[in-house]
N, C-alpha and C positions, 0 to 999 in steps of 0.2 A: 130249051127256051133261049131265045136270042136276046143278048143285052143291047141296050141302046148305046151307041158310041159316045154320046156326050155325058152320060151319068157317071162313069168310072173316074175320069179325070177330075170331075168336080168334087167327088168325095175325097180323092187323094189330096187335092189342093187344100181342101178344108181342114184335113187332119195334120198336114205336114207343116203348114206355115207357123203355128205357135211353137212347135218343137224346135224348128230351126232357129227361131228367134231367141228362145230361152238358151239354147246351147251357145249361140253367139254371144249373148250377154255374159254368160258364165265364163267363157274363154277370155273375153275382153277384160272382165274384172280380175281374172287371174294374172293376165299380162300386166295390167296396171299395178296390182299389188306387188308383183315381183320386181317391177321397175322401181317402185317406191322403196322397197326394202334394200335393193341394191344401192340406190342413191343414199339411203340413210346410213348403211354400213360404210360406204365409201366416204361419207362426210364426217364420221366420228374419228377424231384424232387420237393418238396414243395418250394415255393419262400422264399428267405432269407430276413428277416427284422430285424431291430434293435429295441429293446424294452428298456424301462426304467420305473422305478417306480416314481410316483409323488413326488416332493420335498415338504417338510413341512417347511414353512417359516413364520416368524412373519412380517406382513406388516400393512400398514395404507392406507386406500383408499384415493385417491387424487381427488379433484374436479378441473377441468381445465376451465379457463376462458380466454377470449381475452380482453386485456386492452390497454390503450394508455398512454404513458409517458407524465407527466406534470412537469413543473419546480416548485421547492419549492418557489422561488422568481422570480417575473416578474415585472420589473420597466420600465416605460416610462420616458425617460430623457427629461425634459422640463425646460426652463429657468424661474427663479423667477423674473427677471428684463428684461425690454425691452432694446434693443440696437442692434448695428451691430455686427455680428459674426466676431471675429478677427482671431481665430486659431482653428484648429482641431488637437488633440494630440493623436490620435489612428489610427490604421489600421482597415479597415472594417473586421468584423468577428473575431477579436482577443479576447483572454482571458484577461479580466481586473480584477484587484484586487480592493477591497473596498478602496476608497480614491484616486485612480488614477485620474489624471487630464484628462478630456475628451474634453471640449470646453472652449474657452475664449471669452468673450464679451468685446468690447472696454471699457476700464476702465476710460478713461479721464473724461467723464462727471460726473462719480460717485466720482472721486477724488476731483473734484471741489466742489461738493455738500458736501462732508465730510469736506473740508477745511472751507467752509462757516459755517457749523454747529459748528465746533470747535471755530471759531471766535465769533459767537453769544454766545457760552457758556462762553467765556472769558468776554464778555460784561456783561452778566448776573451775573457772579461772582463779577465783579467790582461794579455793582449796589448793590449787597448784602453787600459788605464791606461799601459802603457809607451809606446805610440805617441803618446798624447796628450801625455805629458811630453816626449817627443823632439820633437814638433812645436812645443811651446812654446819649447824651447831653440833650435830652428831659426829661430823668428821673431826672437829676440834677435840671433842670429848673422847673420841676413839684414839687419837694420838696421845692424849693425856692418860689413857687407859682408865677413864672414869666410867665408861659404859662398855658393855661386852660387844663383840662383833655381831651377835644375834640381834641385839637391839638396834644396831646400826643398819643391819640388813632390813629390819622391819620398817625403819624410817625411809630407806631407799625404795622399798616396795610401795609404801604409801605415796611417795612422790611420783613413782611411775603410774600408779593407779589414778592419781589425780590428773596426770597428763592424758591418760586414756579417756577419763571422764570428759575432759575438754573436747577431745576429738569427737566423742560420741554426741555431745551436745551441739557441736558445730554442724554435724551431719543432720541432727534433728532440726536445727534452724534452717538449713538449706532445704530440707524436705518441706518444712512449713512454708517457706517462701515459694517453693514450686507449687504446693497446693493452692496458695493464694493466687499465684499466677494462672493456674489452671481454671480458676473461676471465670476467666475471660477466654472465651473460645473464639479464635481467629481463623481466617481462611488459610488453609495450608497451601492451596494452589489458586491460580487465577482461572476463572471460569464462570459458568452460569449456575446459580444455586436454585434448588427447587423450592417448594413451599415448606414452611415451618411445620414440623410434626408435633411440637409441644408449645403451648402458649404459656406466658408468664403466670407464675403462681403455682405451677405444678412441680411435684417432686421429681428430680432427675436422678437416676441411678447411674453412677459413674464407676470408673475402675477399669481393669483389664480383663474382666470376666466376660462370659457370653451373654449376660443378662443386662447389659448396659442399655441406656435409653438412646434411641436414634432421634437426633434433633433435626437432621436435614441431610442433603447430599449435594455435592458439587461435581460438575463435569467440565473438563476443559473444552474450549471451543477452537482455539487457534494455536497450533495446527490441529488437524483432525485426520483420522485414518479411515481407510476403506478396506474391509476384509472381504475376500472372495476365495473361491476354490477352483482348481483346474485339475485335469486328469494327468495321469502318469506320462502319456505320450507327449503332451504339451511341455511337461517339466523336462523331459529328455531333450526336446527340441530347443528349449531355452538354454539349457546347459551347454549344448553343442554350439549354439550361436555365440554364447558368452565366451566359450573357450576359443573359438575360431576368430573372434574379434572382427566379424564381417557385418555387424549390424549395430543398432542402437542398444542392443542387449549387452551392455558393458559389464554386467555383473548381476548376481542375484539380488543385491541390495541397491543397485544403482541404475535401474531401467526407467527411462522416461515413459510415462503413460499419460493418457488423456481420459477425461471423464465427462459424462453428461447426465443430467437429472432426468427423471421420468417424463417431465413436461417439456423437455428441450429436444431440439432436432439435431444439434451439432455437438461434437465433442470439443467443447470450448474451454474446459478447465484442465490445467496441466499440473502434474505432480510426478513423484518418483516412488518406485518400489523401495521399501525399507526393510522388508522381512519376508522370508519364505520358511515355513515350518521345516523341522528336521525329520519328520516322520509322515509317511503316507497313511491315511486312514484306511485300515483294513476292511472296514465295513462298506465304504463307498468307493475306494480306489482313487480318491482325490487327495490333494494336499492344499493346505491353507497358505494363501499369500496375502500381503498387506502393502498398501500404498499410502503415502502421506501427502496431504494437500494443504495449501494455505487457506485459511478461512477467516480472514480479518473482518469481513462484513457479516459473519455469522449465518451465511446462507445454508450451509450444511449443518444438519442436526443429527446427533447420535441416534441410531436406529433407523435412519432414512435409507431407502434403497436408491441405487444408482447403477449406471452401466459404465464399464471401464474398458478401454482398448489397450492391449499389450502388443508390442511389436512381435510378430511371429515368423519373420523371415529376414534374410539379408536383402538389401536393395537390388532390384532387377528391372530390366526394360520390359514394358508391357504394352500391348495394343489395347486401346480403349475407344469405345463408341458410346453414343447416348443410349441410355437404358430404354428409351422409347422405341428404338429401332429394332428391338428384339421381340420376335414372335414365339408362340408356344404351339407345339404340336404334340399333344398328349404329354409325355414327360420330357420330350426333347425340346431344346431351344434352337431357333434358327434366325437367320437374317436373309434379306434379299440383296444380292450382289449383281451389278450390271456387267455384262460382257462387252466386247468391242462394238457389237451392233445394238447396244442399249436394250438387250433382252434380259429380263429378270431371271436370275437363277437362285434357287434355294440353297443355302449353305448352313449346315448344322454346326453349332459352335459349343464350346465348353466355357462356362461363365466363371468369373472370379468375383471379387468384392466390388462394391460401388464406392468410388472416390469422386467427390465433387460432382455428383449426378452423372458420372461416366462409369460404364461397366467395363471391368477388365475382361478381355477375351483371352483365355489361356490356350485355346486351340480352335482351328477352323478358319482363321483369317490371315491375310498377309497385309503388309503395310501399303501395297499398291491397289488393293481392292476398293471399288467404289460401292459403298453401302448406302442403301435407301434409308434415310433417317426421317423423312417426312412424306406422308402419303402412303403409308404401309397398307391401309385398307383398300387402296385402289389398284394394288399390284397383284397379279396372278403369275404363277410359275410359267415360264415360256412366253410371256407377253412382252411385247415391245413397248417401251415407255419413253417419255421425253424428259430428260434431266432438266429441271427448271433451275439452272444455276447450281454451282457446286459450293457448298459451305466450306469455309476455311476450317482446317483441323483445329481442335482445342489446343491450348497451350501444351508445349512439349515437355514441360518440366513441372514437378510438383512444387508449390510454394514452400519456401523455407519454413520449417517447423518452428513454432514459437518456443523459446527456451522455457524449461520448467521453472515455475515459481520457486523462490527460495523458501523452504519449509522449516529450516532450523532457526 
Protein backbone atom coordinates (compact mmCIF):
# COMPACT_ATOMS: atom_id res chain seq x y z
CA UNK A 1 0.00 0.00 0.00
CA UNK A 2 1.40 3.38 -0.91
CA UNK A 3 1.00 6.29 1.52
CA UNK A 4 0.05 9.68 0.32
CA UNK A 5 2.88 12.17 0.73
CA UNK A 6 0.83 14.91 2.35
CA UNK A 7 -0.87 12.83 5.09
CA UNK A 8 2.13 11.91 7.33
CA UNK A 9 3.49 15.43 7.90
CA UNK A 10 0.01 16.62 8.74
CA UNK A 11 -0.37 14.07 11.48
CA UNK A 12 3.07 14.82 12.91
CA UNK A 13 2.42 18.54 13.00
CA UNK A 14 -0.91 18.01 14.66
CA UNK A 15 0.57 15.87 17.51
CA UNK A 16 3.84 17.73 18.08
CA UNK A 17 2.74 21.37 18.46
CA UNK A 18 0.95 21.02 21.90
CA UNK A 19 3.82 18.98 23.36
CA UNK A 20 6.46 21.46 22.32
CA UNK A 21 4.42 24.35 23.69
CA UNK A 22 3.89 22.68 27.08
CA UNK A 23 7.56 21.83 27.45
CA UNK A 24 8.50 25.39 26.60
CA UNK A 25 6.14 26.82 29.19
CA UNK A 26 7.43 24.48 31.90
CA UNK A 27 11.04 25.38 31.16
CA UNK A 28 10.23 29.08 31.16
CA UNK A 29 8.46 28.81 34.51
CA UNK A 30 11.44 26.99 35.98
CA UNK A 31 13.82 29.64 34.76
CA UNK A 32 11.66 32.45 36.15
CA UNK A 33 11.28 30.68 39.52
CA UNK A 34 15.01 30.13 39.80
CA UNK A 35 15.69 33.73 39.02
CA UNK A 36 13.14 34.85 41.64
CA UNK A 37 14.68 32.67 44.36
CA UNK A 38 18.15 33.85 43.52
CA UNK A 39 17.06 37.45 43.68
CA UNK A 40 15.24 36.83 47.00
CA UNK A 41 18.27 35.10 48.57
CA UNK A 42 20.59 37.79 47.41
CA UNK A 43 18.30 40.49 48.81
CA UNK A 44 18.02 39.02 52.39
CA UNK A 45 20.65 40.79 54.60
CA UNK A 46 22.31 39.11 57.62
CA UNK A 47 20.17 39.40 60.79
CA UNK A 48 20.96 42.28 63.10
CA UNK A 49 21.92 41.48 66.68
CA UNK A 50 23.19 43.42 69.67
CA UNK A 51 26.53 42.38 71.13
CA UNK A 52 28.44 43.32 74.27
CA UNK A 53 31.65 42.33 75.94
CA UNK A 54 31.48 40.59 79.36
CA UNK A 55 31.72 42.87 82.35
CA UNK A 56 34.53 42.33 84.85
CA UNK A 57 33.32 42.74 88.42
CA UNK A 58 34.53 41.94 91.90
CA UNK A 59 31.93 39.76 93.60
CA UNK A 60 31.45 37.44 96.55
CA UNK A 61 29.53 34.19 96.18
CA UNK A 62 26.41 34.06 98.34
CA UNK A 63 24.89 30.94 99.88
CA UNK A 64 21.11 31.08 100.22
CA UNK A 65 19.12 29.37 102.96
CA UNK A 66 15.51 29.29 104.14
CA UNK A 67 14.96 30.12 107.79
CA UNK A 68 12.26 30.95 110.31
CA UNK A 69 12.04 33.97 112.60
CA UNK A 70 12.18 33.39 116.35
CA UNK A 71 11.77 35.92 119.14
CA UNK A 72 14.73 36.83 121.32
CA UNK A 73 12.55 36.70 124.46
CA UNK A 74 9.46 34.55 124.96
CA UNK A 75 7.68 34.80 128.32
CA UNK A 76 4.63 32.99 129.64
CA UNK A 77 2.76 35.20 132.07
CA UNK A 78 1.77 33.17 135.16
CA UNK A 79 0.78 34.29 138.64
CA UNK A 80 3.04 33.68 141.63
CA UNK A 81 0.13 33.74 144.08
CA UNK A 82 -3.32 32.22 143.92
CA UNK A 83 -6.48 34.29 144.00
CA UNK A 84 -9.35 35.65 141.97
CA UNK A 85 -8.44 37.72 138.91
CA UNK A 86 -9.62 41.27 139.47
CA UNK A 87 -8.64 43.31 136.38
CA UNK A 88 -6.96 43.04 132.97
CA UNK A 89 -5.02 46.16 131.97
CA UNK A 90 -4.16 45.58 128.30
CA UNK A 91 -5.77 45.05 124.90
CA UNK A 92 -5.20 41.71 123.22
CA UNK A 93 -2.27 41.86 120.81
CA UNK A 94 -0.90 45.24 121.83
CA UNK A 95 2.74 46.21 122.30
CA UNK A 96 3.65 46.35 125.99
CA UNK A 97 6.76 47.79 127.59
CA UNK A 98 8.75 46.24 130.36
CA UNK A 99 7.09 47.06 133.69
CA UNK A 100 3.60 47.72 132.28
CA UNK A 101 0.75 46.45 134.48
CA UNK A 102 -1.03 43.50 132.85
CA UNK A 103 -3.20 41.74 135.46
CA UNK A 104 -4.37 42.43 139.01
CA UNK A 105 -5.37 39.72 141.47
CA UNK A 106 -7.69 40.53 144.41
CA UNK A 107 -5.39 42.14 146.99
CA UNK A 108 -7.58 42.09 150.10
CA UNK A 109 -6.51 38.68 151.51
CA UNK A 110 -2.86 39.56 151.04
CA UNK A 111 -3.27 42.92 152.74
CA UNK A 112 -4.77 41.18 155.74
CA UNK A 113 -1.86 38.73 155.85
CA UNK A 114 0.61 41.60 155.69
CA UNK A 115 -1.13 43.46 158.55
CA UNK A 116 -1.07 40.32 160.67
CA UNK A 117 2.64 39.79 159.97
CA UNK A 118 3.44 43.35 160.94
CA UNK A 119 1.48 42.99 164.20
CA UNK A 120 3.39 39.81 165.03
CA UNK A 121 6.62 41.67 164.38
CA UNK A 122 5.67 44.37 166.84
CA UNK A 123 4.92 41.70 169.46
CA UNK A 124 8.31 40.10 168.85
CA UNK A 125 10.08 43.45 169.19
CA UNK A 126 8.27 44.08 172.48
CA UNK A 127 9.38 40.68 173.73
CA UNK A 128 12.96 41.55 172.81
CA UNK A 129 12.79 44.74 174.85
CA UNK A 130 11.46 42.87 177.88
CA UNK A 131 14.03 40.07 177.71
CA UNK A 132 16.89 42.54 177.24
CA UNK A 133 15.84 44.45 180.36
CA UNK A 134 15.42 41.20 182.29
CA UNK A 135 18.89 40.10 181.20
CA UNK A 136 20.40 43.39 182.35
CA UNK A 137 18.82 42.94 185.80
CA UNK A 138 20.08 39.38 185.91
CA UNK A 139 23.63 40.56 185.35
CA UNK A 140 23.44 42.79 188.43
CA UNK A 141 21.85 40.03 190.49
CA UNK A 142 24.53 37.59 189.34
CA UNK A 143 27.28 39.94 190.51
CA UNK A 144 25.51 40.24 193.88
CA UNK A 145 25.18 36.42 193.87
CA UNK A 146 21.43 36.75 194.37
CA UNK A 147 20.63 34.36 191.49
CA UNK A 148 22.44 31.33 190.23
CA UNK A 149 24.29 31.16 186.94
CA UNK A 150 21.67 28.75 185.59
CA UNK A 151 18.92 31.30 186.03
CA UNK A 152 21.08 33.93 184.35
CA UNK A 153 21.69 31.64 181.39
CA UNK A 154 17.95 31.06 181.10
CA UNK A 155 17.38 34.82 180.87
CA UNK A 156 20.14 35.14 178.24
CA UNK A 157 18.55 32.32 176.26
CA UNK A 158 15.17 34.04 176.40
CA UNK A 159 16.75 37.26 175.07
CA UNK A 160 18.35 35.40 172.21
CA UNK A 161 15.08 33.62 171.39
CA UNK A 162 13.28 36.96 171.37
CA UNK A 163 15.78 38.36 168.87
CA UNK A 164 15.31 35.28 166.65
CA UNK A 165 11.56 35.81 166.86
CA UNK A 166 12.02 39.34 165.57
CA UNK A 167 14.09 38.11 162.62
CA UNK A 168 11.50 35.45 161.79
CA UNK A 169 8.66 37.94 161.90
CA UNK A 170 10.59 40.39 159.76
CA UNK A 171 10.97 37.65 157.15
CA UNK A 172 7.24 36.94 157.33
CA UNK A 173 6.54 40.63 156.77
CA UNK A 174 8.82 40.69 153.73
CA UNK A 175 7.11 37.58 152.33
CA UNK A 176 3.69 39.11 152.88
CA UNK A 177 4.85 42.26 151.11
CA UNK A 178 6.11 40.14 148.21
CA UNK A 179 2.80 38.29 147.99
CA UNK A 180 0.95 41.58 147.93
CA UNK A 181 3.32 42.85 145.22
CA UNK A 182 2.78 39.65 143.21
CA UNK A 183 -0.93 40.42 142.96
CA UNK A 184 0.10 42.91 140.24
CA UNK A 185 1.50 41.08 137.21
CA UNK A 186 3.75 43.33 135.13
CA UNK A 187 5.44 42.76 131.77
CA UNK A 188 8.93 41.32 132.32
CA UNK A 189 10.05 42.23 128.77
CA UNK A 190 9.07 44.62 126.00
CA UNK A 191 7.16 42.98 123.16
CA UNK A 192 3.79 42.02 121.76
CA UNK A 193 1.37 40.28 124.10
CA UNK A 194 -1.13 37.71 122.86
CA UNK A 195 -4.73 37.38 123.91
CA UNK A 196 -5.79 36.99 127.52
CA UNK A 197 -6.30 33.39 128.55
CA UNK A 198 -8.35 34.17 131.68
CA UNK A 199 -11.07 36.75 132.16
CA UNK A 200 -11.71 38.68 135.41
CA UNK A 201 -13.63 36.80 138.08
CA UNK A 202 -11.90 33.46 137.54
CA UNK A 203 -9.72 31.76 140.13
CA UNK A 204 -6.03 31.87 139.24
CA UNK A 205 -3.70 29.18 140.53
CA UNK A 206 -0.26 30.57 141.24
CA UNK A 207 3.00 29.39 142.71
CA UNK A 208 6.07 27.64 141.36
CA UNK A 209 4.52 24.26 140.55
CA UNK A 210 3.55 22.86 137.17
CA UNK A 211 -0.20 23.42 137.59
CA UNK A 212 -0.16 27.20 137.56
CA UNK A 213 -2.62 29.12 135.39
CA UNK A 214 -1.34 30.56 132.09
CA UNK A 215 -2.62 34.13 131.75
CA UNK A 216 -0.91 35.13 128.48
CA UNK A 217 2.41 35.21 126.64
CA UNK A 218 4.75 37.94 125.42
CA UNK A 219 7.25 37.75 122.55
CA UNK A 220 9.87 40.41 121.93
CA UNK A 221 9.80 42.10 118.52
CA UNK A 222 12.91 44.26 118.18
CA UNK A 223 15.49 42.87 117.59
CA UNK A 224 14.45 39.51 116.13
CA UNK A 225 16.38 36.40 115.10
CA UNK A 226 16.28 34.13 112.06
CA UNK A 227 17.25 30.49 112.56
CA UNK A 228 18.39 28.30 109.66
CA UNK A 229 20.50 25.19 109.05
CA UNK A 230 23.39 24.46 106.70
CA UNK A 231 25.50 21.41 105.94
CA UNK A 232 28.89 20.36 107.21
CA UNK A 233 30.69 21.33 103.98
CA UNK A 234 29.42 24.90 104.25
CA UNK A 235 30.47 25.07 107.90
CA UNK A 236 34.03 24.04 107.02
CA UNK A 237 34.17 26.61 104.23
CA UNK A 238 32.97 29.38 106.57
CA UNK A 239 35.49 28.41 109.21
CA UNK A 240 38.38 28.50 106.74
CA UNK A 241 37.25 31.85 105.35
CA UNK A 242 37.01 33.26 108.86
CA UNK A 243 40.46 31.92 109.73
CA UNK A 244 42.06 33.26 106.55
CA UNK A 245 40.52 36.70 106.94
CA UNK A 246 39.95 36.99 103.17
CA UNK A 247 36.22 37.73 103.18
CA UNK A 248 33.35 39.29 105.07
CA UNK A 249 33.16 36.15 107.17
CA UNK A 250 35.07 37.76 110.01
CA UNK A 251 33.92 35.28 112.61
CA UNK A 252 31.25 32.76 113.38
CA UNK A 253 29.27 35.37 115.30
CA UNK A 254 30.08 38.46 113.25
CA UNK A 255 29.19 37.69 109.63
CA UNK A 256 27.13 40.28 107.74
CA UNK A 257 24.10 38.69 106.04
CA UNK A 258 21.15 39.85 103.93
CA UNK A 259 17.52 38.77 104.05
CA UNK A 260 14.38 38.92 101.95
CA UNK A 261 10.81 37.91 102.72
CA UNK A 262 8.83 35.47 100.61
CA UNK A 263 6.99 38.26 98.75
CA UNK A 264 10.13 40.32 98.07
CA UNK A 265 12.53 40.12 95.11
CA UNK A 266 15.66 41.71 96.63
CA UNK A 267 17.73 40.95 99.70
CA UNK A 268 17.17 44.40 101.18
CA UNK A 269 17.33 43.67 104.94
CA UNK A 270 20.71 43.60 106.65
CA UNK A 271 21.81 41.86 109.82
CA UNK A 272 24.60 39.81 111.40
CA UNK A 273 25.16 36.26 112.49
CA UNK A 274 25.14 36.02 116.27
CA UNK A 275 25.29 32.28 116.92
CA UNK A 276 26.27 28.91 115.44
CA UNK A 277 25.46 25.74 117.35
CA UNK A 278 28.26 23.66 118.84
CA UNK A 279 26.99 20.27 117.62
CA UNK A 280 26.09 18.95 114.17
CA UNK A 281 22.78 17.11 114.09
CA UNK A 282 23.63 13.44 113.57
CA UNK A 283 20.26 12.69 111.98
CA UNK A 284 20.40 15.37 109.26
CA UNK A 285 24.10 16.23 109.05
CA UNK A 286 23.32 19.94 109.43
CA UNK A 287 24.11 22.56 112.04
CA UNK A 288 21.92 25.39 113.28
CA UNK A 289 22.86 29.00 112.67
CA UNK A 290 21.21 32.22 113.77
CA UNK A 291 21.24 35.82 112.57
CA UNK A 292 19.85 38.91 114.26
CA UNK A 293 17.98 41.73 112.51
CA UNK A 294 16.54 45.07 113.56
CA UNK A 295 12.73 45.08 113.53
CA UNK A 296 11.68 48.50 114.73
CA UNK A 297 8.68 48.60 112.39
CA UNK A 298 7.49 45.12 113.42
CA UNK A 299 7.57 43.77 109.85
CA UNK A 300 9.08 40.44 110.91
CA UNK A 301 6.89 38.14 112.97
CA UNK A 302 8.09 35.11 114.95
CA UNK A 303 7.34 31.95 112.98
CA UNK A 304 7.54 33.71 109.59
CA UNK A 305 9.72 32.18 106.83
CA UNK A 306 12.42 34.15 105.00
CA UNK A 307 15.48 33.64 102.81
CA UNK A 308 18.95 34.67 103.97
CA UNK A 309 22.20 35.13 102.05
CA UNK A 310 25.50 34.26 103.73
CA UNK A 311 28.88 35.15 102.13
CA UNK A 312 30.36 31.90 100.83
CA UNK A 313 33.66 32.95 99.24
CA UNK A 314 36.43 35.50 99.27
CA UNK A 315 36.08 38.43 96.81
CA UNK A 316 37.21 37.54 93.28
CA UNK A 317 37.10 38.93 89.72
CA UNK A 318 34.30 37.45 87.60
CA UNK A 319 33.03 37.85 84.03
CA UNK A 320 29.34 38.67 83.85
CA UNK A 321 26.79 38.87 81.02
CA UNK A 322 23.02 39.47 80.90
CA UNK A 323 21.12 36.36 81.87
CA UNK A 324 18.96 36.69 78.72
CA UNK A 325 22.01 36.03 76.53
CA UNK A 326 22.29 32.43 77.73
CA UNK A 327 20.72 29.58 75.76
CA UNK A 328 20.04 25.98 76.73
CA UNK A 329 20.91 22.82 74.87
CA UNK A 330 19.56 19.89 76.87
CA UNK A 331 21.49 20.20 80.14
CA UNK A 332 24.27 22.45 78.81
CA UNK A 333 24.28 26.24 78.69
CA UNK A 334 25.74 28.22 75.79
CA UNK A 335 26.14 31.70 74.33
CA UNK A 336 26.73 32.98 70.82
CA UNK A 337 30.08 34.69 70.26
CA UNK A 338 31.01 36.60 67.05
CA UNK A 339 34.37 36.01 65.41
CA UNK A 340 36.32 38.57 63.36
CA UNK A 341 34.05 38.01 60.36
CA UNK A 342 30.89 38.49 62.46
CA UNK A 343 30.05 34.82 62.18
CA UNK A 344 28.15 33.37 65.16
CA UNK A 345 29.95 30.62 67.06
CA UNK A 346 28.43 28.56 69.87
CA UNK A 347 30.33 28.61 73.13
CA UNK A 348 29.39 26.37 76.08
CA UNK A 349 29.78 28.05 79.46
CA UNK A 350 29.70 27.24 83.16
CA UNK A 351 27.29 29.46 85.09
CA UNK A 352 27.54 31.03 88.50
CA UNK A 353 25.11 33.11 90.52
CA UNK A 354 22.98 36.04 89.35
CA UNK A 355 23.95 39.49 90.63
CA UNK A 356 21.87 42.53 89.62
CA UNK A 357 20.37 40.68 86.60
CA UNK A 358 23.85 39.68 85.40
CA UNK A 359 24.99 36.05 85.34
CA UNK A 360 28.48 35.09 86.52
CA UNK A 361 30.35 33.03 83.89
CA UNK A 362 32.87 30.82 85.65
CA UNK A 363 34.26 29.15 82.53
CA UNK A 364 33.94 29.39 78.73
CA UNK A 365 34.38 33.13 78.03
CA UNK A 366 37.16 35.70 77.94
CA UNK A 367 36.98 39.42 78.55
CA UNK A 368 37.44 40.24 74.81
CA UNK A 369 34.63 38.03 73.48
CA UNK A 370 31.71 39.71 71.75
CA UNK A 371 28.57 38.04 73.08
CA UNK A 372 25.15 38.25 71.43
CA UNK A 373 22.89 39.77 74.09
CA UNK A 374 19.85 40.63 71.97
CA UNK A 375 18.38 38.81 68.98
CA UNK A 376 19.34 35.36 70.15
CA UNK A 377 16.42 33.71 68.35
CA UNK A 378 17.60 35.07 64.95
CA UNK A 379 21.08 33.56 65.20
CA UNK A 380 22.23 30.17 63.90
CA UNK A 381 25.63 28.56 64.35
CA UNK A 382 27.94 29.50 61.48
CA UNK A 383 25.63 32.26 60.27
CA UNK A 384 26.99 35.71 59.52
CA UNK A 385 25.21 38.48 61.39
CA UNK A 386 25.29 42.25 61.49
CA UNK A 387 26.17 43.75 64.89
CA UNK A 388 23.65 46.52 65.42
CA UNK A 389 25.80 48.64 67.71
CA UNK A 390 27.79 47.34 70.66
CA UNK A 391 26.31 47.85 74.11
CA UNK A 392 28.50 49.29 76.78
CA UNK A 393 29.59 46.78 79.39
CA UNK A 394 27.81 46.93 82.75
CA UNK A 395 29.46 48.62 85.68
CA UNK A 396 32.80 47.07 86.49
CA UNK A 397 32.40 47.08 90.23
CA UNK A 398 29.77 45.98 92.67
CA UNK A 399 28.01 48.79 94.55
CA UNK A 400 29.24 49.16 98.08
CA UNK A 401 27.36 46.94 100.47
CA UNK A 402 25.07 48.68 102.88
CA UNK A 403 26.38 48.38 106.45
CA UNK A 404 24.48 46.06 108.74
CA UNK A 405 21.83 47.65 110.90
CA UNK A 406 22.72 47.93 114.54
CA UNK A 407 20.87 45.18 116.32
CA UNK A 408 22.03 45.56 119.88
